[in-house]
C-alpha positions in Angstrom: 43.3 55.0 -29.8 41.8 58.4 -29.0 44.6 59.4 -26.8 47.2 58.4 -29.3 45.6 60.2 -32.2 45.3 63.3 -30.2 48.9 63.2 -29.2 50.0 62.7 -32.7 48.0 65.6 -33.9 48.7 68.1 -30.9 52.3 66.8 -29.9 51.6 67.8 -26.3 50.6 65.7 -23.4 48.7 68.5 -21.8 46.8 69.4 -24.9 46.0 65.7 -25.6 44.8 65.2 -22.1 42.5 68.3 -22.2 41.0 67.1 -25.4 40.5 63.6 -24.2 39.3 64.6 -20.7 42.0 62.9 -18.8 45.4 63.7 -17.1 48.7 64.5 -18.8 50.4 61.6 -16.8 47.8 59.1 -18.3 48.5 60.4 -21.8 52.2 60.0 -21.1 51.8 56.4 -19.9 49.7 55.4 -22.9 52.1 56.9 -25.5 55.0 55.2 -23.9 53.3 51.8 -23.8 52.4 52.3 -27.5 55.9 53.2 -28.4 57.3 50.0 -26.6 54.8 47.9 -28.5 52.7 46.8 -25.4 49.4 48.0 -26.6 47.6 45.6 -29.0 44.0 46.3 -29.8 41.9 43.2 -30.4 38.2 42.8 -30.5 37.0 40.6 -27.7 36.0 37.2 -28.8 32.2 36.8 -29.2 30.5 33.5 -28.5 29.7 31.4 -31.7 26.2 30.8 -30.2 24.3 32.3 -27.6 23.5 28.9 -25.9 27.3 28.4 -25.4 27.0 29.8 -21.9 24.4 27.2 -20.9 25.9 24.2 -22.9 27.3 22.6 -19.9 23.9 22.9 -18.1 22.1 21.1 -21.0 24.7 18.4 -21.0 24.4 17.8 -17.4 20.6 17.5 -17.3 20.3 15.4 -20.6 22.6 12.9 -19.1 21.0 13.0 -15.6 17.6 12.5 -16.8 18.5 9.9 -19.5 17.5 12.2 -22.3 13.9 12.6 -21.2 14.0 16.2 -20.0 12.3 18.7 -22.4 13.7 22.1 -23.5 10.4 23.7 -22.3 11.2 22.5 -18.6 14.9 23.4 -18.9 14.5 26.8 -20.4 13.6 28.7 -17.0 16.8 27.4 -15.3 18.8 28.5 -18.4 17.2 32.0 -18.0 18.4 32.2 -14.4 22.0 31.3 -15.6 22.1 34.1 -18.0 20.7 32.8 -21.3 18.9 35.8 -23.2 18.1 33.9 -26.5 15.0 32.7 -28.0 13.0 29.6 -26.9 13.4 28.2 -30.5 17.2 28.5 -30.5 17.2 26.9 -27.1 15.2 23.9 -28.3 17.6 23.4 -31.2 20.4 23.4 -28.7 18.8 20.9 -26.5 17.9 18.6 -29.5 21.4 18.7 -30.6 22.7 17.6 -27.2 20.2 14.8 -27.0 21.2 13.5 -30.4 24.8 13.6 -29.4 23.9 11.8 -26.1 22.2 9.0 -27.8 24.8 8.2 -30.0 27.3 7.7 -27.2 25.0 6.4 -24.7 25.5 2.6 -25.1 26.5 0.2 -27.8 23.8 -2.2 -28.8 24.5 -5.8 -29.7 22.0 -8.5 -30.6 21.3 -11.1 -28.1 21.8 -14.6 -29.3 19.7 -17.0 -27.0 20.6 -20.5 -26.4 17.9 -23.3 -26.5 16.7 -24.2 -23.0 18.6 -21.3 -21.3 16.2 -18.2 -20.6 12.7 -17.7 -19.7 11.9 -13.9 -19.4 8.8 -13.0 -17.3 7.1 -9.8 -16.5 3.8 -8.1 -15.4 1.8 -5.7 -17.3 -1.4 -3.8 -16.3 -4.6 -2.9 -18.4 -7.3 -1.5 -16.3 -8.1 -3.7 -13.2 -6.4 -6.6 -14.9 -2.9 -7.8 -14.1 -1.2 -9.5 -17.1 1.5 -12.2 -16.4 3.7 -12.8 -19.5 6.5 -15.3 -20.0 8.4 -16.2 -23.2 11.1 -18.8 -24.0 14.1 -16.7 -25.5 15.1 -19.3 -28.1 11.8 -20.8 -29.3 9.6 -17.6 -28.6 7.0 -19.8 -27.1 4.6 -17.5 -25.2 2.6 -17.8 -22.0 -0.1 -15.2 -20.9 -2.4 -15.3 -18.0 -4.5 -12.8 -16.0 -4.7 -12.2 -12.3 -6.2 -9.7 -9.9 -2.9 -9.1 -8.0 0.9 -9.2 -8.5 1.7 -10.7 -5.2 4.4 -13.2 -4.8 2.2 -16.2 -4.3 0.4 -15.4 -7.5 3.6 -14.9 -9.5 5.1 -18.2 -8.3 1.6 -20.0 -9.0 1.6 -18.7 -12.5 5.3 -19.5 -13.0 4.7 -23.0 -12.0 1.7 -23.3 -14.3 4.1 -22.0 -17.2 6.6 -24.7 -16.5 3.8 -27.4 -16.5 2.5 -26.1 -20.0 6.1 -26.0 -21.4 6.8 -29.6 -20.0 10.2 -28.5 -18.5 12.3 -26.0 -16.6 14.8 -23.6 -18.1 18.1 -22.9 -16.7 17.5 -19.3 -16.0 14.4 -17.2 -15.2 15.0 -13.6 -16.0 12.6 -11.2 -14.2 12.3 -7.5 -13.8 13.2 -6.2 -10.3 9.7 -7.1 -8.8 9.1 -6.0 -5.4 7.4 -9.4 -4.7 10.5 -11.5 -5.7 13.2 -9.6 -4.2 14.1 -9.1 -0.5 16.5 -6.1 -1.1 19.3 -4.6 -3.1 23.0 -4.3 -2.1 25.4 -2.5 -4.2 22.9 -3.0 -7.3 22.9 -6.8 -6.5 19.3 -8.0 -6.0 18.8 -10.3 -3.0 15.8 -12.8 -3.9 13.2 -13.4 -1.5 13.6 -16.6 0.6 10.4 -17.9 -0.7 11.6 -17.4 -4.4 14.9 -19.1 -3.6 13.0 -22.2 -2.2 10.8 -22.2 -5.2 13.8 -22.0 -7.7 15.7 -24.7 -5.7 12.7 -26.9 -5.9 12.2 -26.7 -9.7 16.0 -26.4 -10.3 16.5 -23.0 -12.1 18.7 -20.0 -11.3 16.8 -16.7 -10.7 18.2 -13.7 -12.4 17.2 -10.0 -12.5 17.3 -7.2 -15.0 19.0 -3.9 -14.6 17.0 -1.2 -12.8 15.1 1.2 -15.0 16.3 -0.6 -18.0 13.5 -2.0 -20.2 15.8 -2.4 -23.2 17.5 -5.3 -21.4 14.2 -7.3 -21.5 12.6 -6.2 -24.7 11.6 -9.8 -25.7 9.0 -9.9 -22.9 8.2 -6.3 -22.9 7.1 -6.8 -26.6 4.9 -9.7 -25.4 3.2 -7.5 -22.9 2.4 -4.9 -25.4 1.2 -7.5 -27.9 -1.0 -9.1 -25.5 -2.7 -5.8 -24.6 -3.2 -4.8 -28.2 -4.3 -8.2 -29.7 -6.0 -9.8 -26.7 -7.1 -7.6 -23.9 -8.5 -4.7 -26.0 -10.5 -6.6 -28.5 -12.1 -8.7 -25.8 -13.5 -5.5 -24.3 -12.9 -6.9 -20.7 -14.0 -10.0 -18.7 -16.1 -10.3 -15.5 -13.1 -11.8 -13.6 -9.4 -12.8 -14.3 -10.6 -16.4 -14.2 -13.0 -15.9 -16.9 -10.3 -14.2 -19.2 -7.7 -17.1 -18.6 -9.7 -19.3 -21.0 -9.4 -16.7 -23.7 -5.8 -16.2 -22.9 -5.1 -19.9 -23.3 -6.6 -20.0 -26.7 -4.9 -16.8 -27.7 -1.5 -18.3 -26.7 -2.3 -21.5 -28.7 -3.1 -19.3 -31.7 0.1 -17.2 -31.7 2.3 -20.1 -30.8 1.1 -22.0 -33.8 1.7 -19.1 -36.3 5.0 -18.2 -37.9 6.9 -15.7 -35.7 8.0 -12.7 -37.7 11.5 -12.6 -35.9 12.6 -16.1 -36.2 10.6 -17.2 -39.2 9.4 -20.4 -37.6 6.4 -21.7 -35.5 7.2 -21.4 -31.7 5.2 -24.4 -30.9 7.3 -26.7 -33.2 10.6 -25.0 -31.9 9.4 -25.9 -28.4 9.4 -29.6 -29.2 13.1 -29.2 -30.1 14.0 -27.1 -27.1 11.9 -29.4 -24.7 14.9 -31.9 -25.0 17.2 -29.3 -23.3 14.8 -28.3 -20.6 15.4 -29.6 -17.2 12.5 -32.1 -16.1 9.7 -31.1 -14.0 10.1 -32.3 -10.2 7.8 -35.2 -9.1 6.3 -33.1 -6.3 4.9 -29.6 -6.7 6.0 -27.1 -4.0 3.5 -26.0 -1.3 3.0 -22.2 -2.3 2.0 -20.1 0.6 -1.1 -18.0 0.1 0.3 -14.9 1.9 2.6 -13.5 4.4 3.9 -15.4 7.5 3.1 -13.8 10.8 3.5 -14.9 14.6 0.5 -14.8 16.8 1.3 -12.6 19.7 0.2 -13.1 23.3 -3.1 -11.2 22.7 -4.1 -13.8 20.1 -3.8 -11.4 17.3 -1.7 -11.1 14.1 -0.6 -7.7 12.6 -1.3 -7.2 8.9 -1.5 -4.0 7.0 -1.0 -2.0 10.2 -4.1 -3.5 11.8 -4.6 -6.4 14.1 -6.9 -9.5 13.5 -7.7 -11.9 16.1 -7.2 -15.8 15.9 -8.1 -18.6 18.2 -6.2 -18.5 21.5 -4.8 -22.0 20.9 -2.6 -20.5 18.2 -0.6 -18.2 20.5 3.1 -18.0 19.4 2.2 -20.2 16.3 3.1 -19.1 12.8 0.1 -18.5 10.5 -0.4 -17.6 6.9 -2.1 -14.3 6.4 -3.4 -13.1 2.9 -5.9 -10.5 1.7 -8.5 -12.1 -0.6 -10.9 -9.4 -2.0 -12.3 -7.3 0.9 -11.4 -10.1 3.5 -8.3 -11.0 5.4 -8.0 -14.8 5.6 -5.7 -16.4 8.2 -4.6 -20.1 7.7 -2.7 -22.6 10.0 -1.2 -25.6 8.3 -3.2 -25.1 5.2 -6.6 -24.8 7.1 -8.5 -21.6 7.4 -8.9 -20.5 10.9 -10.1 -17.0 11.0 -11.6 -14.6 8.3 -12.2 -10.9 8.9 -13.3 -7.9 6.9 -10.4 -5.6 6.1 -10.2 -2.7 8.8 -8.3 0.4 8.5 -4.7 0.8 9.8 -4.7 1.0 13.7 -8.1 -0.7 14.1 -8.6 -4.2 15.6 -11.0 -7.0 14.2 -11.9 -9.2 17.1 -14.2 -12.5 16.9 -15.7 -13.2 20.2 -15.5 -16.9 19.7 -11.6 -16.8 19.5 -11.7 -15.8 23.1 -14.5 -18.1 24.5 -17.4 -15.8 24.4 -18.4 -12.2 24.6 -16.0 -9.8 26.2 -16.9 -9.1 30.0 -16.9 -5.5 31.3 -13.6 -5.2 33.4 -14.3 -4.9 37.1 -11.9 -4.6 40.1 -12.3 -7.3 42.7 -13.8 -6.4 46.1 -11.1 -7.1 48.8 -12.4 -6.3 52.4 -9.8 -5.5 55.1 -11.7 -4.1 58.2 -14.0 -6.5 60.4 -16.9 -4.3 59.3 -16.4 -4.8 55.6 -15.8 -8.4 56.0 -19.2 -8.6 58.0 -21.2 -6.5 55.5 -19.9 -8.4 52.3 -20.7 -11.7 54.1 -24.6 -10.7 53.8 -24.4 -11.7 50.1 -24.1 -10.5 46.6 -26.6 -7.7 47.2 -24.1 -6.3 49.7 -21.4 -6.1 47.0 -23.7 -4.3 44.6 -24.8 -1.9 47.3 -21.1 -1.2 48.1 -20.2 -0.5 44.5 -23.2 1.6 43.7 -22.8 3.8 46.8 -19.2 4.3 46.1 -20.0 5.3 42.5 -22.7 7.7 43.8 -20.1 9.4 45.9 -21.6 8.6 49.3 -19.7 10.2 52.1 -18.7 8.4 55.3 -19.5 5.1 53.6 -17.3 3.0 56.0 -19.3 4.3 59.0 -22.6 3.7 57.3 -21.7 -0.1 56.7 -21.4 -0.4 60.6 -24.9 1.3 61.2 -26.5 -0.9 58.5 -25.1 -4.0 60.2 -26.7 -2.9 63.5 -30.0 -2.7 61.6 -29.6 -6.4 60.5 -29.3 -7.4 64.3 -32.5 -5.5 64.9 -34.7 -6.5 62.2 -33.1 -9.7 60.9 -31.0 -11.0 58.0 -33.7 -11.7 55.5 -35.4 -8.4 56.1 -32.0 -6.6 55.7 -31.2 -8.5 52.4 -34.7 -7.3 51.1 -34.2 -3.8 52.1 -30.7 -3.6 50.5 -32.0 -4.8 47.2 -34.7 -2.2 47.4 -32.1 0.5 48.3 -30.1 -0.5 45.3 -33.0 -0.4 43.0 -34.0 3.2 44.0 -30.5 4.3 44.8 -30.8 5.2 48.4 -27.6 4.6 50.3 -27.9 6.2 53.5 -28.4 4.2 56.7 -31.6 6.4 57.4 -32.9 5.3 54.0 -32.3 1.6 54.8 -34.0 2.0 58.2 -37.0 3.6 56.7 -37.2 0.7 54.1 -37.1 -1.7 57.2 -39.7 0.1 59.3 -42.1 0.2 56.4 -42.1 -3.5 56.3 -44.4 -5.2 53.9 -46.5 -2.0 53.3 -44.2 -0.8 50.6 -45.3 -1.4 47.1 -43.4 -3.6 44.8 -43.3 -2.6 41.1 -43.3 -5.6 38.6 -42.7 -5.6 35.0 -45.4 -5.3 32.6 -47.3 -8.6 31.8 -49.4 -9.5 28.8 -52.0 -7.2 27.1 -55.4 -7.3 28.9 -57.9 -9.2 27.0 -61.5 -8.1 27.4 -64.7 -9.7 25.9 -66.5 -6.8 24.4 -70.0 -7.0 23.4 -71.0 -7.4 19.7 -72.9 -4.2 18.3 -74.8 -4.7 15.2 -73.5 -2.6 12.2 -75.5 -0.5 9.6 -74.7 0.3 6.0 -73.8 3.9 5.1 -76.9 4.2 3.1 -78.8 4.3 6.4 -77.2 7.6 7.4 -78.1 9.3 4.1 -80.2 12.5 4.1 -83.3 12.5 2.3 -83.9 15.0 -0.5 -85.8 17.9 0.7 -88.7 18.9 -1.3 
């Protein structure tokens, strides 16, 4: 606009260029483009909000985190991408995106359960206690018990107890994706553990699992977990053991099952009577629940559990045993009978019981195998010759093989019995040279033979009359 205005006032390319600080060619090109209508001057568009530049980032992070990320944690990343506005304005943008995401996230539809169809189970935690919760979806009959762990055998035992209390088995047991009940996940399809499959086949129900990280799909049992914590665990102020709390848990279940449920406006215990007609009957025999993990005894007569090794009797090599952790002990059972119990050891350690191997472990030693005639003749003297040979070798005696021949010659001169006694004395005092043995033989019976200390010497001491302390008092000087 400055170039065109200057040209219109001065009427010369050169004068307009000098006034605008450019060349006459540039002025000519601008004027010609303006005359042809190619120049249109528009104000560049400005963003409606200063957060528009990072709106894609906000949408991406809110969707990726399920709407849980905060504006405070997302603001530094937005700063690196060019956002220069205030933190308050950024929080408003994140809140708006979250509200929009929640509206389009999913469509909720009420679940209409069928009688005798679903039993939902889940675990909760409150301090050291583990809370097992189960609820029948139609009658809202609730079952709550306590345990010290969430292992598979504990879960199945409490589930069987729940069936016993309800007096029947539902068609489907809906559980969270518990690590104790699943063997793996393939393409978001849960593969139940073989023990759980056998348990389900015995009672005649179908195991089912919820979606991963989706507590909304099992809200009926999630509500029970929170209700049990608020109304049972917290007011009780704890128990000495899970077994002590199970009595109160049973009484609490009887209380809440006998009251009107706010959702269904009916008494769950009364609705269970009607639903029980649609439950499958309990089997006549109860399944034999394993107490722990199945392990195969290796050739060292040990089992591996928790990255440590624990010994079992040698008769169980290659057998399948049941290993479980009970408190601070590892208990090993075979065919339902306890065969070993060890204190828990750290990973990489070995817990060994001597009785499993027939006694205390012997110190390893390599057998003595004579080869030359001199070695055969020397070891024929007896056990003392083997001790003499091992101790002399351990002491680093040089020319030991030649020394054996010289010692054998001494036996021919002094006799076998004297040589055996001399070798015993040489081993005791660690004298392994042939000259030392010769000196012992020449000394004969004149050498002293130390013996172990005997009993204390008892002496009959004379009885001395005693005097009182007053007899030693000094008289007062006058």
